[in-house]
N, CA, C and O atoms as CSV, one atom per row, in Angstrom:
chain,resi,resn,atom,element,x,y,z
A,1,MET,N,N,7.464,-14.425,8.842
A,1,MET,CA,C,7.007,-12.998,8.878
A,1,MET,C,C,5.826,-12.873,7.998
A,1,MET,O,O,5.970,-12.556,6.817
A,2,HIS,N,N,4.611,-13.119,8.539
A,2,HIS,CA,C,3.402,-13.030,7.799
A,2,HIS,C,C,3.011,-11.639,7.495
A,2,HIS,O,O,2.109,-11.428,6.684
A,3,GLU,N,N,3.655,-10.641,8.115
A,3,GLU,CA,C,3.323,-9.206,7.784
A,3,GLU,C,C,3.598,-8.932,6.350
A,3,GLU,O,O,2.879,-8.140,5.740
A,4,LEU,N,N,4.627,-9.557,5.752
A,4,LEU,CA,C,4.938,-9.283,4.351
A,4,LEU,C,C,3.774,-9.693,3.415
A,4,LEU,O,O,3.361,-8.919,2.551
A,5,GLY,N,N,3.280,-10.875,3.598
A,5,GLY,CA,C,2.169,-11.353,2.737
A,5,GLY,C,C,0.915,-10.516,2.908
A,5,GLY,O,O,0.230,-10.199,1.935
A,6,ILE,N,N,0.619,-10.156,4.159
A,6,ILE,CA,C,-0.546,-9.338,4.373
A,6,ILE,C,C,-0.402,-7.960,3.836
A,6,ILE,O,O,-1.357,-7.368,3.333
A,7,THR,N,N,0.827,-7.429,3.942
A,7,THR,CA,C,1.058,-6.091,3.337
A,7,THR,C,C,0.973,-6.118,1.887
A,7,THR,O,O,0.465,-5.165,1.296
A,8,ARG,N,N,1.458,-7.198,1.217
A,8,ARG,CA,C,1.330,-7.284,-0.213
A,8,ARG,C,C,-0.163,-7.230,-0.660
A,8,ARG,O,O,-0.525,-6.552,-1.622
A,9,ASN,N,N,-0.991,-7.975,0.083
A,9,ASN,CA,C,-2.463,-7.935,-0.178
A,9,ASN,C,C,-2.998,-6.574,0.044
A,9,ASN,O,O,-3.787,-6.102,-0.774
A,10,LEU,N,N,-2.623,-5.898,1.104
A,10,LEU,CA,C,-3.077,-4.531,1.422
A,10,LEU,C,C,-2.759,-3.626,0.190
A,10,LEU,O,O,-3.623,-2.908,-0.311
A,11,VAL,N,N,-1.525,-3.692,-0.257
A,11,VAL,CA,C,-1.079,-2.786,-1.351
A,11,VAL,C,C,-1.861,-3.127,-2.644
A,11,VAL,O,O,-2.241,-2.240,-3.408
A,12,ALA,N,N,-2.082,-4.414,-2.856
A,12,ALA,CA,C,-2.835,-4.822,-4.055
A,12,ALA,C,C,-4.240,-4.278,-4.024
A,12,ALA,O,O,-4.715,-3.736,-5.022
A,13,ILE,N,N,-4.924,-4.410,-2.890
A,13,ILE,CA,C,-6.259,-3.995,-2.775
A,13,ILE,C,C,-6.407,-2.493,-2.933
A,13,ILE,O,O,-7.292,-2.024,-3.649
A,14,VAL,N,N,-5.548,-1.738,-2.271
A,14,VAL,CA,C,-5.586,-0.291,-2.364
A,14,VAL,C,C,-5.251,0.173,-3.770
A,14,VAL,O,O,-5.887,1.093,-4.285
A,15,SER,N,N,-4.275,-0.443,-4.390
A,15,SER,CA,C,-3.895,-0.100,-5.785
A,15,SER,C,C,-5.079,-0.300,-6.741
A,15,SER,O,O,-5.360,0.523,-7.612
A,16,GLU,N,N,-5.743,-1.412,-6.538
A,16,GLU,CA,C,-6.937,-1.648,-7.414
A,16,GLU,C,C,-8.006,-0.622,-7.249
A,16,GLU,O,O,-8.600,-0.150,-8.218
A,17,GLN,N,N,-8.257,-0.268,-5.973
A,17,GLN,CA,C,-9.356,0.700,-5.700
A,17,GLN,C,C,-8.931,2.118,-6.113
A,17,GLN,O,O,-9.806,2.961,-6.312
A,18,ALA,N,N,-7.678,2.411,-6.245
A,18,ALA,CA,C,-7.166,3.742,-6.606
A,18,ALA,C,C,-7.391,4.021,-8.069
A,18,ALA,O,O,-7.382,5.181,-8.481
A,19,HIS,N,N,-7.589,3.017,-8.849
A,19,HIS,CA,C,-7.815,3.155,-10.294
A,19,HIS,C,C,-6.790,4.036,-10.987
A,19,HIS,O,O,-7.148,4.917,-11.769
A,20,GLY,N,N,-5.482,3.794,-10.693
A,20,GLY,CA,C,-4.412,4.476,-11.333
A,20,GLY,C,C,-4.005,5.780,-10.708
A,20,GLY,O,O,-2.959,6.317,-11.073
A,21,LYS,N,N,-4.785,6.331,-9.771
A,21,LYS,CA,C,-4.436,7.606,-9.129
A,21,LYS,C,C,-3.404,7.342,-8.037
A,21,LYS,O,O,-3.402,6.288,-7.402
A,22,ARG,N,N,-2.562,8.287,-7.843
A,22,ARG,CA,C,-1.512,8.161,-6.840
A,22,ARG,C,C,-2.144,8.237,-5.430
A,22,ARG,O,O,-2.927,9.139,-5.136
A,23,VAL,N,N,-1.793,7.300,-4.602
A,23,VAL,CA,C,-2.310,7.230,-3.226
A,23,VAL,C,C,-1.377,8.003,-2.312
A,23,VAL,O,O,-0.162,7.808,-2.352
A,24,LEU,N,N,-1.929,8.868,-1.500
A,24,LEU,CA,C,-1.128,9.710,-0.603
A,24,LEU,C,C,-1.084,9.146,0.826
A,24,LEU,O,O,-0.083,9.294,1.528
A,25,ARG,N,N,-2.157,8.513,1.237
A,25,ARG,CA,C,-2.278,8.025,2.658
A,25,ARG,C,C,-3.260,6.897,2.698
A,25,ARG,O,O,-4.224,6.862,1.933
A,26,VAL,N,N,-3.005,5.943,3.625
A,26,VAL,CA,C,-3.858,4.811,3.849
A,26,VAL,C,C,-4.035,4.673,5.320
A,26,VAL,O,O,-3.070,4.713,6.084
A,27,TRP,N,N,-5.309,4.505,5.740
A,27,TRP,CA,C,-5.599,4.281,7.176
A,27,TRP,C,C,-6.019,2.791,7.359
A,27,TRP,O,O,-6.909,2.288,6.674
A,28,LEU,N,N,-5.339,2.122,8.307
A,28,LEU,CA,C,-5.537,0.717,8.544
A,28,LEU,C,C,-5.954,0.546,9.980
A,28,LEU,O,O,-5.300,1.089,10.870
A,29,GLU,N,N,-7.022,-0.190,10.245
A,29,GLU,CA,C,-7.359,-0.548,11.601
A,29,GLU,C,C,-6.771,-1.968,11.843
A,29,GLU,O,O,-6.950,-2.874,11.028
A,30,MET,N,N,-6.076,-2.127,12.972
A,30,MET,CA,C,-5.424,-3.426,13.270
A,30,MET,C,C,-5.655,-3.727,14.738
A,30,MET,O,O,-5.273,-2.940,15.604
A,31,GLY,N,N,-6.274,-4.852,15.022
A,31,GLY,CA,C,-6.554,-5.294,16.370
A,31,GLY,C,C,-5.288,-5.738,17.036
A,31,GLY,O,O,-4.380,-6.247,16.378
A,32,THR,N,N,-5.210,-5.553,18.334
A,32,THR,CA,C,-4.044,-5.944,19.046
A,32,THR,C,C,-3.853,-7.451,19.145
A,32,THR,O,O,-2.770,-7.922,19.493
A,33,ARG,N,N,-4.925,-8.223,18.833
A,33,ARG,CA,C,-4.801,-9.670,18.887
A,33,ARG,C,C,-4.677,-10.282,17.524
A,33,ARG,O,O,-4.974,-11.467,17.371
A,34,THR,N,N,-4.270,-9.569,16.556
A,34,THR,CA,C,-4.036,-10.117,15.182
A,34,THR,C,C,-2.714,-10.820,15.021
A,34,THR,O,O,-2.493,-11.490,14.011
A,35,ALA,N,N,-1.815,-10.686,16.003
A,35,ALA,CA,C,-0.482,-11.210,15.988
A,35,ALA,C,C,0.388,-10.500,14.912
A,35,ALA,O,O,1.407,-11.034,14.475
A,36,LEU,N,N,-0.031,-9.324,14.514
A,36,LEU,CA,C,0.759,-8.528,13.507
A,36,LEU,C,C,1.507,-7.462,14.344
A,36,LEU,O,O,0.997,-6.932,15.331
A,37,MET,N,N,2.727,-7.185,13.893
A,37,MET,CA,C,3.498,-6.136,14.531
A,37,MET,C,C,3.329,-4.869,13.671
A,37,MET,O,O,3.731,-4.887,12.507
A,38,PRO,N,N,2.761,-3.791,14.183
A,38,PRO,CA,C,2.554,-2.569,13.397
A,38,PRO,C,C,3.819,-2.057,12.753
A,38,PRO,O,O,3.805,-1.666,11.586
A,39,ASP,N,N,4.929,-2.050,13.503
A,39,ASP,CA,C,6.199,-1.559,12.893
A,39,ASP,C,C,6.679,-2.418,11.765
A,39,ASP,O,O,7.273,-1.912,10.813
A,40,ALA,N,N,6.443,-3.692,11.841
A,40,ALA,CA,C,6.829,-4.617,10.753
A,40,ALA,C,C,5.910,-4.349,9.536
A,40,ALA,O,O,6.386,-4.368,8.401
A,41,VAL,N,N,4.628,-4.105,9.752
A,41,VAL,CA,C,3.718,-3.795,8.656
A,41,VAL,C,C,4.115,-2.461,8.014
A,41,VAL,O,O,4.070,-2.337,6.790
A,42,ARG,N,N,4.492,-1.493,8.789
A,42,ARG,CA,C,4.924,-0.173,8.191
A,42,ARG,C,C,6.203,-0.371,7.341
A,42,ARG,O,O,6.327,0.215,6.265
A,43,PHE,N,N,7.152,-1.198,7.829
A,43,PHE,CA,C,8.380,-1.431,7.094
A,43,PHE,C,C,8.040,-2.140,5.788
A,43,PHE,O,O,8.491,-1.719,4.723
A,44,CYS,N,N,7.262,-3.194,5.855
A,44,CYS,CA,C,6.858,-3.934,4.679
A,44,CYS,C,C,6.097,-3.057,3.681
A,44,CYS,O,O,6.265,-3.182,2.468
A,45,PHE,N,N,5.251,-2.162,4.224
A,45,PHE,CA,C,4.459,-1.277,3.333
A,45,PHE,C,C,5.373,-0.420,2.447
A,45,PHE,O,O,5.167,-0.279,1.242
A,46,ASP,N,N,6.401,0.150,3.114
A,46,ASP,CA,C,7.312,1.011,2.350
A,46,ASP,C,C,8.055,0.225,1.290
A,46,ASP,O,O,8.271,0.743,0.194
A,47,VAL,N,N,8.449,-0.991,1.569
A,47,VAL,CA,C,9.121,-1.851,0.602
A,47,VAL,C,C,8.184,-2.283,-0.521
A,47,VAL,O,O,8.520,-2.120,-1.694
A,48,VAL,N,N,7.035,-2.822,-0.190
A,48,VAL,CA,C,6.087,-3.420,-1.159
A,48,VAL,C,C,5.457,-2.314,-2.059
A,48,VAL,O,O,5.113,-2.555,-3.217
A,49,ALA,N,N,5.319,-1.074,-1.469
A,49,ALA,CA,C,4.747,-0.021,-2.253
A,49,ALA,C,C,5.603,0.591,-3.345
A,49,ALA,O,O,5.125,1.320,-4.214
A,50,GLN,N,N,6.883,0.269,-3.270
A,50,GLN,CA,C,7.821,0.792,-4.273
A,50,GLN,C,C,7.423,0.369,-5.669
A,50,GLN,O,O,7.165,-0.810,-5.912
A,51,GLY,N,N,7.370,1.323,-6.596
A,51,GLY,CA,C,6.977,1.059,-7.951
A,51,GLY,C,C,5.493,0.946,-8.222
A,51,GLY,O,O,5.069,0.544,-9.306
A,52,THR,N,N,4.698,1.312,-7.204
A,52,THR,CA,C,3.217,1.227,-7.327
A,52,THR,C,C,2.650,2.610,-7.112
A,52,THR,O,O,3.390,3.536,-6.782
A,53,VAL,N,N,1.320,2.774,-7.297
A,53,VAL,CA,C,0.696,4.061,-7.025
A,53,VAL,C,C,0.753,4.426,-5.574
A,53,VAL,O,O,0.399,5.556,-5.235
A,54,LEU,N,N,1.183,3.529,-4.666
A,54,LEU,CA,C,1.288,3.793,-3.294
A,54,LEU,C,C,2.700,4.214,-2.874
A,54,LEU,O,O,2.923,4.493,-1.696
A,55,GLU,N,N,3.622,4.265,-3.771
A,55,GLU,CA,C,5.007,4.620,-3.375
A,55,GLU,C,C,5.000,6.034,-2.779
A,55,GLU,O,O,4.473,6.984,-3.358
A,56,GLY,N,N,5.604,6.119,-1.608
A,56,GLY,CA,C,5.683,7.376,-0.856
A,56,GLY,C,C,4.431,7.700,0.016
A,56,GLY,O,O,4.394,8.697,0.737
A,57,ALA,N,N,3.422,6.820,-0.087
A,57,ALA,CA,C,2.223,7.042,0.742
A,57,ALA,C,C,2.509,6.852,2.242
A,57,ALA,O,O,3.442,6.155,2.640
A,58,VAL,N,N,1.700,7.477,3.018
A,58,VAL,CA,C,1.826,7.303,4.468
A,58,VAL,C,C,0.832,6.275,4.934
A,58,VAL,O,O,-0.340,6.300,4.556
A,59,LEU,N,N,1.319,5.353,5.774
A,59,LEU,CA,C,0.430,4.319,6.353
A,59,LEU,C,C,0.164,4.663,7.746
A,59,LEU,O,O,1.070,4.615,8.578
A,60,ASP,N,N,-1.103,5.031,8.066
A,60,ASP,CA,C,-1.493,5.274,9.459
A,60,ASP,C,C,-2.207,4.043,10.006
A,60,ASP,O,O,-3.178,3.574,9.412
A,61,ILE,N,N,-1.733,3.518,11.133
A,61,ILE,CA,C,-2.305,2.348,11.749
A,61,ILE,C,C,-3.001,2.708,13.046
A,61,ILE,O,O,-2.402,3.221,13.992
A,62,LEU,N,N,-4.271,2.421,13.048
A,62,LEU,CA,C,-5.046,2.658,14.328
A,62,LEU,C,C,-5.167,1.310,14.978
A,62,LEU,O,O,-5.804,0.409,14.433
A,63,GLU,N,N,-4.561,1.156,16.146
A,63,GLU,CA,C,-4.642,-0.110,16.887
A,63,GLU,C,C,-5.881,-0.189,17.677
A,63,GLU,O,O,-6.206,0.723,18.437
A,64,ILE,N,N,-6.630,-1.329,17.506
A,64,ILE,CA,C,-7.891,-1.521,18.185
A,64,ILE,C,C,-7.616,-2.531,19.327
A,64,ILE,O,O,-7.161,-3.653,19.101
A,65,ALA,N,N,-7.909,-2.082,20.542
A,65,ALA,CA,C,-7.681,-2.874,21.748
A,65,ALA,C,C,-8.640,-4.062,21.795
A,65,ALA,O,O,-9.755,-4.006,21.276
A,66,ALA,N,N,-8.180,-5.131,22.427
A,66,ALA,CA,C,-9.049,-6.316,22.640
A,66,ALA,C,C,-10.167,-5.916,23.584
A,66,ALA,O,O,-9.996,-5.129,24.514
A,67,GLY,N,N,-11.313,-6.497,23.296
A,67,GLY,CA,C,-12.438,-6.153,24.247
A,67,GLY,C,C,-13.393,-7.349,24.313
A,67,GLY,O,O,-13.584,-8.070,23.334
A,68,LEU,N,N,-13.967,-7.532,25.460
A,68,LEU,CA,C,-14.956,-8.559,25.711
A,68,LEU,C,C,-16.307,-8.018,26.043
A,68,LEU,O,O,-16.372,-6.888,26.527
A,69,GLN,N,N,-17.396,-8.712,25.831
A,69,GLN,CA,C,-18.717,-8.280,26.263
A,69,GLN,C,C,-19.391,-9.477,26.992
A,69,GLN,O,O,-19.293,-10.624,26.557
A,70,CYS,N,N,-20.047,-9.175,28.068
A,70,CYS,CA,C,-20.755,-10.230,28.810
A,70,CYS,C,C,-22.073,-10.538,28.063
A,70,CYS,O,O,-22.824,-9.634,27.697
A,71,GLU,N,N,-22.318,-11.821,27.854
A,71,GLU,CA,C,-23.516,-12.252,27.154
A,71,GLU,C,C,-24.697,-12.166,28.149
A,71,GLU,O,O,-25.840,-12.170,27.692
A,72,GLU,N,N,-24.506,-12.093,29.373
A,72,GLU,CA,C,-25.555,-12.100,30.401
A,72,GLU,C,C,-26.134,-10.671,30.592
A,72,GLU,O,O,-27.342,-10.449,30.509
A,73,CYS,N,N,-25.184,-9.692,30.858
A,73,CYS,CA,C,-25.674,-8.352,31.181
A,73,CYS,C,C,-25.228,-7.280,30.185
A,73,CYS,O,O,-25.642,-6.125,30.285
A,74,GLY,N,N,-24.399,-7.658,29.244
A,74,GLY,CA,C,-23.980,-6.700,28.180
A,74,GLY,C,C,-22.839,-5.810,28.512
A,74,GLY,O,O,-22.453,-4.990,27.679
A,75,THR,N,N,-22.265,-5.922,29.700
A,75,THR,CA,C,-21.136,-5.072,30.080
A,75,THR,C,C,-19.944,-5.351,29.225
A,75,THR,O,O,-19.665,-6.508,28.911
A,76,TYR,N,N,-19.235,-4.329,28.839
A,76,TYR,CA,C,-17.996,-4.524,28.128
A,76,TYR,C,C,-16.858,-4.535,29.112
A,76,TYR,O,O,-16.873,-3.803,30.102
A,77,ALA,N,N,-15.843,-5.387,28.836
A,77,ALA,CA,C,-14.695,-5.559,29.734
A,77,ALA,C,C,-13.406,-5.144,28.986
A,77,ALA,O,O,-13.262,-5.358,27.782
A,78,ASP,N,N,-12.501,-4.557,29.739
A,78,ASP,CA,C,-11.228,-4.215,29.167
A,78,ASP,C,C,-10.274,-5.324,29.585
A,78,ASP,O,O,-9.821,-5.364,30.729
A,79,PRO,N,N,-9.973,-6.218,28.663
A,79,PRO,CA,C,-9.318,-7.466,29.035
A,79,PRO,C,C,-7.784,-7.325,28.958
A,79,PRO,O,O,-7.147,-7.944,28.106
A,80,ASP,N,N,-7.205,-6.518,29.839
A,80,ASP,CA,C,-5.745,-6.446,29.855
A,80,ASP,C,C,-5.075,-7.830,30.119
A,80,ASP,O,O,-3.906,-8.037,29.794
A,81,ARG,N,N,-5.798,-8.698,30.674
A,81,ARG,CA,C,-5.215,-9.999,31.026
A,81,ARG,C,C,-5.593,-11.094,30.089
A,81,ARG,O,O,-5.367,-12.264,30.399
A,82,ILE,N,N,-6.171,-10.768,28.929
A,82,ILE,CA,C,-6.527,-11.840,27.942
A,82,ILE,C,C,-5.201,-12.387,27.418
A,82,ILE,O,O,-4.291,-11.659,27.021
A,83,THR,N,N,-5.152,-13.768,27.444
A,83,THR,CA,C,-4.005,-14.423,26.817
A,83,THR,C,C,-4.551,-15.588,26.033
A,83,THR,O,O,-5.753,-15.850,26.047
A,84,ASP,N,N,-3.689,-16.271,25.365
A,84,ASP,CA,C,-4.069,-17.485,24.650
A,84,ASP,C,C,-4.156,-18.687,25.561
A,84,ASP,O,O,-4.661,-19.736,25.163
A,85,GLU,N,N,-3.662,-18.545,26.796
A,85,GLU,CA,C,-3.787,-19.615,27.748
A,85,GLU,C,C,-5.220,-19.774,28.232
A,85,GLU,O,O,-6.018,-18.843,28.131
A,86,LYS,N,N,-5.536,-20.902,28.735
A,86,LYS,CA,C,-6.876,-21.113,29.284
A,86,LYS,C,C,-6.963,-20.515,30.697
A,86,LYS,O,O,-6.397,-21.026,31.663
A,87,ILE,N,N,-7.706,-19.399,30.753
A,87,ILE,CA,C,-7.879,-18.758,32.036
A,87,ILE,C,C,-9.356,-18.461,32.201
A,87,ILE,O,O,-10.091,-18.356,31.220
A,88,VAL,N,N,-9.780,-18.327,33.430
A,88,VAL,CA,C,-11.173,-18.018,33.724
A,88,VAL,C,C,-11.281,-16.511,33.930
A,88,VAL,O,O,-10.653,-15.930,34.815
A,89,VAL,N,N,-12.118,-15.892,33.062
A,89,VAL,CA,C,-12.368,-14.468,33.183
A,89,VAL,C,C,-13.876,-14.313,33.434
A,89,VAL,O,O,-14.700,-14.933,32.762
A,90,VAL,N,N,-14.197,-13.501,34.383
A,90,VAL,CA,C,-15.609,-13.242,34.716
A,90,VAL,C,C,-15.958,-11.822,34.609
A,90,VAL,O,O,-15.111,-10.946,34.787
A,91,CYS,N,N,-17.213,-11.564,34.315
A,91,CYS,CA,C,-17.723,-10.168,34.165
A,91,CYS,C,C,-17.637,-9.508,35.567
A,91,CYS,O,O,-18.050,-10.073,36.580
A,92,ALA,N,N,-17.080,-8.288,35.558
A,92,ALA,CA,C,-16.953,-7.509,36.806
A,92,ALA,C,C,-18.279,-7.108,37.354
A,92,ALA,O,O,-18.408,-6.855,38.552
A,93,GLN,N,N,-19.312,-7.041,36.469
A,93,GLN,CA,C,-20.654,-6.524,36.882
A,93,GLN,C,C,-21.490,-7.674,37.475
A,93,GLN,O,O,-21.996,-7.553,38.591
A,94,CYS,N,N,-21.636,-8.784,36.738
A,94,CYS,CA,C,-22.557,-9.822,37.249
A,94,CYS,C,C,-21.858,-11.104,37.574
A,94,CYS,O,O,-22.499,-12.051,38.028
A,95,ARG,N,N,-20.578,-11.171,37.361
A,95,ARG,CA,C,-19.731,-12.354,37.697
A,95,ARG,C,C,-20.013,-13.552,36.735
A,95,ARG,O,O,-19.625,-14.679,37.044
A,96,SER,N,N,-20.655,-13.327,35.621
A,96,SER,CA,C,-20.889,-14.395,34.619
A,96,SER,C,C,-19.557,-14.671,33.898
A,96,SER,O,O,-18.745,-13.778,33.655
A,97,SER,N,N,-19.386,-15.960,33.573
A,97,SER,CA,C,-18.192,-16.299,32.755
A,97,SER,C,C,-18.498,-16.406,31.303
A,97,SER,O,O,-17.645,-16.833,30.524
A,98,LYS,N,N,-19.702,-16.030,30.899
A,98,LYS,CA,C,-20.094,-16.024,29.465
A,98,LYS,C,C,-19.687,-14.720,28.816
A,98,LYS,O,O,-20.485,-13.795,28.668
A,99,LEU,N,N,-18.415,-14.673,28.429
A,99,LEU,CA,C,-17.881,-13.469,27.803
A,99,LEU,C,C,-17.502,-13.831,26.344
A,99,LEU,O,O,-17.000,-14.913,26.037
A,100,ARG,N,N,-17.774,-12.874,25.508
A,100,ARG,CA,C,-17.500,-13.089,24.055
A,100,ARG,C,C,-16.545,-11.977,23.581
A,100,ARG,O,O,-16.702,-10.803,23.916
A,101,ARG,N,N,-15.551,-12.405,22.786
A,101,ARG,CA,C,-14.633,-11.399,22.250
A,101,ARG,C,C,-15.330,-10.494,21.274
A,101,ARG,O,O,-15.978,-10.981,20.348
A,102,ARG,N,N,-15.225,-9.215,21.441
A,102,ARG,CA,C,-15.918,-8.238,20.565
A,102,ARG,C,C,-15.003,-7.375,19.760
A,102,ARG,O,O,-15.441,-6.756,18.790
A,103,SER,N,N,-13.721,-7.307,20.130
A,103,SER,CA,C,-12.785,-6.481,19.343
A,103,SER,C,C,-11.348,-7.003,19.573
A,103,SER,O,O,-11.095,-7.811,20.467
A,104,GLY,N,N,-10.470,-6.533,18.775
A,104,GLY,CA,C,-9.042,-6.890,18.875
A,104,GLY,C,C,-8.531,-7.757,17.773
A,104,GLY,O,O,-7.320,-7.949,17.655
A,105,GLU,N,N,-9.450,-8.317,16.918
A,105,GLU,CA,C,-8.966,-9.176,15.864
A,105,GLU,C,C,-9.209,-8.549,14.475
A,105,GLU,O,O,-9.065,-9.230,13.459
A,106,GLU,N,N,-9.585,-7.226,14.430
A,106,GLU,CA,C,-9.821,-6.547,13.206
A,106,GLU,C,C,-8.542,-6.359,12.321
A,106,GLU,O,O,-7.420,-6.269,12.819
A,107,LEU,N,N,-8.775,-6.309,11.038
A,107,LEU,CA,C,-7.760,-5.887,10.092
A,107,LEU,C,C,-8.514,-5.354,8.931
A,107,LEU,O,O,-8.901,-6.080,8.015
A,108,ASN,N,N,-8.728,-4.000,8.987
A,108,ASN,CA,C,-9.574,-3.322,8.012
A,108,ASN,C,C,-8.847,-2.138,7.337
A,108,ASN,O,O,-8.195,-1.335,8.005
A,109,ILE,N,N,-8.970,-2.054,6.043
A,109,ILE,CA,C,-8.555,-0.822,5.385
A,109,ILE,C,C,-9.711,0.154,5.584
A,109,ILE,O,O,-10.781,-0.008,4.997
A,110,LYS,N,N,-9.484,1.179,6.423
A,110,LYS,CA,C,-10.477,2.060,6.811
A,110,LYS,C,C,-10.766,3.145,5.702
A,110,LYS,O,O,-11.908,3.466,5.371
A,111,ALA,N,N,-9.650,3.659,5.178
A,111,ALA,CA,C,-9.815,4.760,4.153
A,111,ALA,C,C,-8.497,4.925,3.432
A,111,ALA,O,O,-7.461,4.403,3.845
A,112,MET,N,N,-8.567,5.672,2.335
A,112,MET,CA,C,-7.360,6.055,1.605
A,112,MET,C,C,-7.576,7.446,1.019
A,112,MET,O,O,-8.692,7.846,0.685
A,113,GLU,N,N,-6.487,8.149,0.912
A,113,GLU,CA,C,-6.502,9.475,0.311
A,113,GLU,C,C,-5.730,9.367,-1.006
A,113,GLU,O,O,-4.588,8.907,-1.044
A,114,VAL,N,N,-6.384,9.804,-2.079
A,114,VAL,CA,C,-5.655,9.814,-3.427
A,114,VAL,C,C,-5.415,11.218,-3.873
A,114,VAL,O,O,-6.048,12.159,-3.394
A,115,GLU,N,N,-4.527,11.354,-4.766
A,115,GLU,CA,C,-4.174,12.656,-5.323
A,115,GLU,C,C,-5.374,13.233,-6.067
A,115,GLU,O,O,-6.012,12.517,-6.838
A,116,PRO,N,N,-5.693,14.497,-5.858
A,116,PRO,CA,C,-6.854,15.032,-6.524
A,116,PRO,C,C,-6.636,15.120,-8.084
A,116,PRO,O,O,-5.515,15.226,-8.580
A,117,CYS,N,N,-7.761,15.069,-8.788
A,117,CYS,CA,C,-7.716,15.166,-10.215
A,117,CYS,C,C,-7.249,16.535,-10.658
A,117,CYS,O,O,-7.616,17.527,-10.028
A,118,ALA,N,N,-6.438,16.640,-11.738
A,118,ALA,CA,C,-5.965,17.874,-12.200
A,118,ALA,C,C,-6.927,18.548,-13.184
A,118,ALA,O,O,-6.644,19.641,-13.674
């Protein structure tokens, strides 16, 4: 379960950036091709955040769909059929097989909300 290690790193990074302020919410971008399970990350987040400035914080996960772009004509493709198997995918516009993955592998801390200063 690599979600636990990644979530530990997420909590550590956000804690460091919060500079001791209580964190109320964290927004995370997660590509659908990261091999991470959003529900597992949410569960790990609640466990790992205990005893930190993130305890009780809400984790919002924005899932980023996988996407391809044709290197020949620039058309973006919605790759519902992308798999790790070797398959031939061609551009629907120009039929080129020169497609490059453009999204779906992201894992970014997009933003965080901290408790306002008193």
